[in-house]
C-alpha positions as CSV (number, residue, x, y, z in Angstrom):
1,M,144.1,35.1,-70.5
2,P,141.8,34.7,-73.5
3,K,141.4,37.8,-75.6
4,K,138.2,39.8,-75.1
5,Y,136.2,41.6,-77.8
6,N,133.8,44.4,-77.3
7,C,130.4,43.4,-78.7
8,F,130.0,45.7,-81.8
9,K,126.3,45.1,-81.8
10,K,124.1,44.0,-78.9
11,C,123.0,41.0,-80.8
12,H,121.6,39.1,-77.8
13,K,118.9,41.8,-77.5
14,D,118.1,41.8,-81.2
15,L,117.8,38.1,-82.1
16,L,114.0,38.0,-81.7
17,K,113.4,41.1,-83.9
18,P,111.8,40.5,-87.3
19,G,114.9,41.2,-89.3
20,F,117.0,38.8,-87.3
21,I,114.2,36.1,-87.4
22,E,114.3,36.0,-91.2
23,M,118.1,35.8,-91.2
24,I,118.1,33.0,-88.6
25,Q,115.6,31.0,-90.6
26,L,117.8,31.2,-93.6
27,F,121.0,30.7,-91.6
28,F,119.7,27.4,-90.1
29,S,118.1,26.2,-93.4
30,D,119.5,23.4,-95.6
31,M,122.2,25.0,-97.8
32,D,121.1,22.8,-100.8
33,Q,117.5,24.1,-100.7
34,Y,118.2,27.7,-99.5
35,P,121.8,28.6,-100.3
36,L,122.8,31.7,-98.4
37,F,125.2,33.9,-100.3
38,K,126.5,30.9,-102.3
39,G,130.2,31.3,-103.2
40,K,130.2,35.0,-102.2
41,R,132.4,36.7,-99.7
42,L,130.4,38.8,-97.3
43,K,131.0,42.5,-97.4
44,D,131.2,44.3,-94.1
45,G,127.6,45.3,-94.0
46,I,124.3,44.3,-92.4
47,D,124.3,40.6,-93.4
48,N,127.9,40.2,-92.3
49,N,127.2,41.7,-88.9
50,N,124.0,39.7,-88.5
51,I,125.7,36.4,-89.2
52,K,128.6,37.2,-86.9
53,C,126.1,38.2,-84.2
54,I,124.2,34.9,-84.5
55,L,127.5,32.8,-84.4
56,Q,128.9,34.8,-81.5
57,Y,125.6,34.5,-79.6
58,I,125.5,30.7,-80.1
59,F,129.1,29.8,-79.7
60,W,131.0,32.5,-77.9
61,K,130.8,33.2,-74.2
62,W,129.6,36.7,-73.5
63,N,129.0,38.8,-70.5
64,K,127.2,42.1,-70.8
65,N,128.9,43.7,-73.8
66,I,132.1,41.6,-73.7
67,C,132.6,38.5,-75.9
68,Y,135.1,35.7,-75.3
69,P,135.8,33.7,-78.4
70,N,135.6,29.9,-78.3
71,P,138.6,27.8,-79.4
72,C,139.3,27.1,-83.0
73,D,137.0,24.3,-84.2
74,I,139.9,22.6,-86.0
75,C,143.0,22.8,-83.8
76,G,141.2,23.5,-80.5
77,K,144.1,25.5,-79.2
78,N,143.9,29.0,-80.6
79,Q,141.0,31.4,-80.5
80,G,138.5,31.0,-83.3
81,I,137.9,34.4,-84.7
82,I,137.5,33.7,-88.4
83,L,134.6,32.2,-90.3
84,G,135.9,29.0,-91.9
85,H,133.9,27.4,-94.7
86,I,133.7,23.6,-94.7
87,I,132.9,23.7,-98.4
88,S,135.1,26.6,-99.6
89,R,133.6,29.6,-101.4
90,N,135.6,28.6,-104.4
91,N,133.6,25.4,-104.5
92,G,130.3,27.1,-104.0
93,G,130.3,27.0,-100.2
94,T,127.6,29.0,-98.4
95,Y,127.1,31.0,-95.2
96,N,124.5,28.5,-93.9
97,L,125.3,27.3,-90.4
98,Q,126.0,23.7,-91.5
99,N,128.9,25.0,-93.6
100,L,130.6,27.3,-91.1
101,L,133.3,26.8,-88.4
102,W,135.2,29.1,-86.2
103,T,138.9,28.9,-87.2
104,C,142.1,30.6,-86.1
105,Q,144.3,32.4,-88.6
106,S,146.9,29.6,-88.5
107,C,144.4,26.9,-89.5
108,E,142.7,29.2,-92.0
109,D,146.1,29.8,-93.7
110,K,146.8,26.0,-93.9
111,I,143.4,25.2,-95.4
112,G,143.4,28.0,-97.9
113,S,140.7,27.5,-100.5
114,N,140.4,23.8,-99.8
115,N,137.3,22.1,-98.3
116,I,137.5,21.0,-94.7
117,N,137.3,17.3,-93.9
118,I,135.7,16.2,-90.6
119,N,138.8,14.1,-90.0
120,L,140.9,17.3,-89.8
121,I,139.2,18.2,-86.6
122,K,141.4,16.6,-84.0
123,N,139.2,17.2,-80.9
124,K,135.8,15.8,-81.7
125,N,134.6,16.9,-78.3
126,L,134.6,20.5,-79.7
127,L,132.1,19.3,-82.4
128,K,129.9,17.7,-79.7
129,K,129.9,21.0,-77.8
130,R,129.1,22.9,-81.0
131,Y,126.2,20.7,-81.9
132,Q,124.9,20.7,-78.3
133,K,124.9,24.5,-78.4
134,I,123.0,24.5,-81.6
135,Y,120.4,22.1,-80.2
136,S,120.0,24.1,-77.0
137,F,119.6,27.3,-79.0
138,I,117.0,25.8,-81.2
139,Q,115.0,24.5,-78.2
140,G,115.1,27.9,-76.5
141,Y,114.5,29.9,-79.6
142,N,111.4,27.9,-80.8
143,K,109.7,28.3,-77.4
144,K,109.7,32.0,-77.9
145,L,108.2,32.0,-81.4
146,P,105.0,30.7,-83.1
147,N,105.2,27.3,-84.9
148,H,105.4,28.8,-88.4
149,L,108.6,30.7,-87.5
150,S,110.3,27.7,-85.9
151,I,113.8,26.6,-87.0
152,S,115.5,23.2,-87.3
153,F,118.9,21.9,-88.1
154,N,119.9,18.8,-90.1
155,Y,123.2,18.2,-88.3
156,K,125.2,17.8,-91.5
157,F,128.9,18.6,-91.9
158,G,128.9,20.8,-95.0
159,N,126.4,19.1,-97.2
160,N,127.5,15.6,-96.1
161,D,125.7,13.4,-93.6
162,I,127.6,12.6,-90.5
163,D,128.9,9.0,-90.4
164,E,126.8,6.7,-88.1
165,K,129.9,5.8,-86.0
166,L,130.5,9.5,-85.3
167,E,126.9,10.3,-84.6
168,K,126.9,8.9,-81.1
169,L,130.2,10.6,-80.4
170,I,129.4,14.2,-81.5
171,L,125.6,14.6,-81.8
172,P,123.4,15.7,-78.9
173,S,122.0,12.6,-77.2
174,E,118.4,13.6,-78.0
175,E,119.2,13.9,-81.7
176,F,121.1,10.6,-81.7
177,K,118.1,8.8,-80.1
178,K,115.8,10.3,-82.8
179,R,118.0,9.0,-85.6
180,E,118.3,5.6,-83.9
181,Q,114.5,5.3,-83.7
182,K,114.1,6.3,-87.3
183,R,116.7,3.7,-88.4
184,K,114.9,1.0,-86.3
185,L,111.5,1.9,-87.7
186,L,112.9,1.8,-91.3
187,E,114.5,-1.5,-90.6
188,N,111.3,-2.9,-89.2
189,F,109.3,-1.6,-92.1
190,K,111.7,-3.3,-94.6
191,Q,111.5,-6.6,-92.7
192,V,107.7,-6.4,-92.6
193,S,107.5,-5.4,-96.3
194,N,109.8,-8.3,-97.2
195,Q,107.8,-10.8,-95.2
196,G,104.6,-9.4,-96.8
197,K,106.0,-10.0,-100.3
198,F,107.0,-13.5,-99.4
199,S,103.7,-14.4,-97.8
200,V,101.8,-13.0,-100.7
201,K,103.8,-15.1,-103.1
202,S,103.4,-18.2,-100.9
203,I,99.7,-17.7,-100.6
204,S,99.3,-17.2,-104.3
205,K,101.2,-20.4,-105.0
206,S,99.2,-22.4,-102.4
207,K,96.0,-20.9,-103.9
208,R,97.2,-22.1,-107.3
209,R,97.9,-25.5,-106.0
210,N,94.5,-25.7,-104.3
211,L,92.8,-24.5,-107.4
212,W,94.6,-27.0,-109.6
213,S,93.9,-29.9,-107.2
214,S,90.2,-28.9,-106.9
215,S,90.0,-28.6,-110.7
216,Q,91.6,-32.1,-111.0
217,S,89.2,-33.6,-108.5
218,K,86.3,-32.0,-110.3
219,R,87.5,-33.4,-113.6
220,S,88.0,-36.9,-112.1
221,K,84.5,-36.7,-110.6
222,S,82.9,-35.6,-113.8
223,K,84.7,-38.5,-115.7
224,S,83.6,-41.0,-113.1
225,R,80.0,-39.7,-113.4
226,K,80.2,-40.0,-117.2
227,K,81.4,-43.5,-117.0
228,L,78.7,-44.4,-114.5
229,N,76.0,-42.9,-116.8
230,K,77.3,-44.7,-119.8
231,S,77.4,-48.0,-117.9
232,Q,73.8,-47.4,-116.7
233,Q,72.7,-46.6,-120.2
234,S,74.3,-49.7,-121.7
235,S,72.7,-51.9,-119.1
236,T,69.3,-50.5,-119.7
237,I,69.7,-51.0,-123.5
238,E,70.8,-54.5,-123.0
239,N,67.9,-55.2,-120.8
240,W,65.5,-53.6,-123.3
241,D,66.9,-55.9,-126.0
242,D,66.1,-58.9,-123.9
């Protein structure tokens, strides 16, 4: 039987309160732009409890006031009850969502102060479930709030983009489709821009050729006219002499 935990704070009832809303916006934000507690260990205070509440609400199963921890994000076997940092605090890791994992004590001891590589996660299906929960939470959360308070997530692992090969495997299908569409649009734009550059060059060359040929024809015409005028003049002079 999985170990149960009494919910120390009824977070599922507080998530839409003003204090939580500000924390959630920071929590989901890009850690490069808005680093949340960069390199600091949280003390057992308000922020610590708030972050744990958000994580438990998103990832743990809960029923009334009882929480059931999800498996460790790394080994997938033991219960994940510790906040693991993908980029360690020693290396400036933050408490933003993209930098956190649930880990067990065994995996935490093995990792120590090192960063976590995505290849260390043996069961990629756990990551898929994790990202799907994030996506579902964002969709439900934003429906309850005005647009200026909406949140989004960049689906990074630490501060690294997820490899394209892994995207289809672990990202929510809706997010993967968005990224595919963006890549296709970018590729189409590059192709069009390259064709545009080529056509402009070819047009300019053809224009130059046309201009050169027209100028040559004009010159030849003017020369022939001059010759004709000279011949006419000489014939009239000769006739006058006669």
